[in-house]
C-alpha positions, 0 to 999 in steps of 0.5 A: 492465439491469446486473448487479453482483457485490458482495463480501459477506464481512466486511471485510479490510484493503485496505492489508495489503501481504501479498496473501494477507491483502488482499481486497475490503472488504464491499460492494466492487463486483467486476464489472459486466456486462449482464444475461443474461451468464453467471456462474460457479458461485461468483459468488453467495452466500455470498461475493457478492451479485448485484444487478440494476439494472433501469433502467440498462445496464452502460454507465450504471453502469460508473463504479461500478468506477472505480479510484482510486490514492493518489498520494503525494509527500514533503516534507523538513521537516528534515535533520540531517547530523550526527551521524547523517543524520536526516531528518524527512519528511512523506508527503503525498497528491498527489491528495486531492480539493480539494472536500472533502479526501477521499483524504488519507493516513491512518496505517494506509495507509502505516505498514506500508511505512514500518516496513519501511524502519525509518521511524518515524511521528511523527504523522498528520493533515491528510492527511499522515503525518509521519516520522523516519528515519536513512539508515544505518538505512534501509540496514539495513532489511528493505525494503532487503534484501527479506528478514527481517533479524532475524538479520542483524547490522549495523554502521555502519563509517563515515559522512562527513557531508560526502559523505553516504556510509555504509559498512555491514557486514551479517553474515548468517551466522546465516541461510540466505540465498544469497550470490548473491541477497544480492549482487544485491539490495545491488548494486541499491541500493548499492556493494559493497565486499567480500563473503565468508563471509556478511559483506557491506560496502557503501556508500550515499550519502544522496541515492541512498538517499533517492531509492530509498526514496521510489520504492519507497514510491511503488510500494508505496502507489500499488499497494496503496492503490488501490481502487474509488471506490464501494461498497455499504453493508454493511447493504444487502449484509446485507439482500440476502443475507437476501433470498437474495443475488440481488436487483433494484433500481431506480437510485433504490432503489440510490442511498442505499446507494452510498457514496463510498469516498474519504469513508472 
């Protein structure tokens, strides 16, 4: 027999980049083990339901906790070097399921990450999210600095539309940021021209900035949008909790309530 530990709390947002706010959605399968293996004291009601599938082994149901990763790519629809290096780019799902289209991108999956780079969502649909951004603004974003930049004063000192090089000044004197940390972060993505008295001047090229932003977005989305491929209907979780939170079912009884997460 196989025992499943199933999350029973109300839904958390599985796409929130703040780890402290993320969690298994209600019905999410957390652990599968052979019946008889020990459980921890917290592995049950009220946070979890324990379900024994009486006619299956762990090996026969282990696929219920298979992980699915949202792999993404980018399609540049338009680039206007003048006057301000504007890009219109579609963020698209590489691995949506061909049979039914499930696993495509939705706005809620990526918008928080896009906003962090000063990228604006224009529209979403057909498994892709259409965005617009300006390289100078991307290089002046909270994700660029990996910090809150609401108190940082930015100025674009120059921009060469031919070479794509932007020179940007960031005055962070109104913050308590450590100059060594600021220098290290900016140097990881740009060329530092000068840095004194909490004012740093740096240069970024459009090609390098675009590549760095794409890589960062891939890492963020592919890590945090990953999820289990299957979950149990929340209504069935509630029914199990009402029955005491520790229940037994056959595979046939379970089947109607095992849902495809990619169809959400």
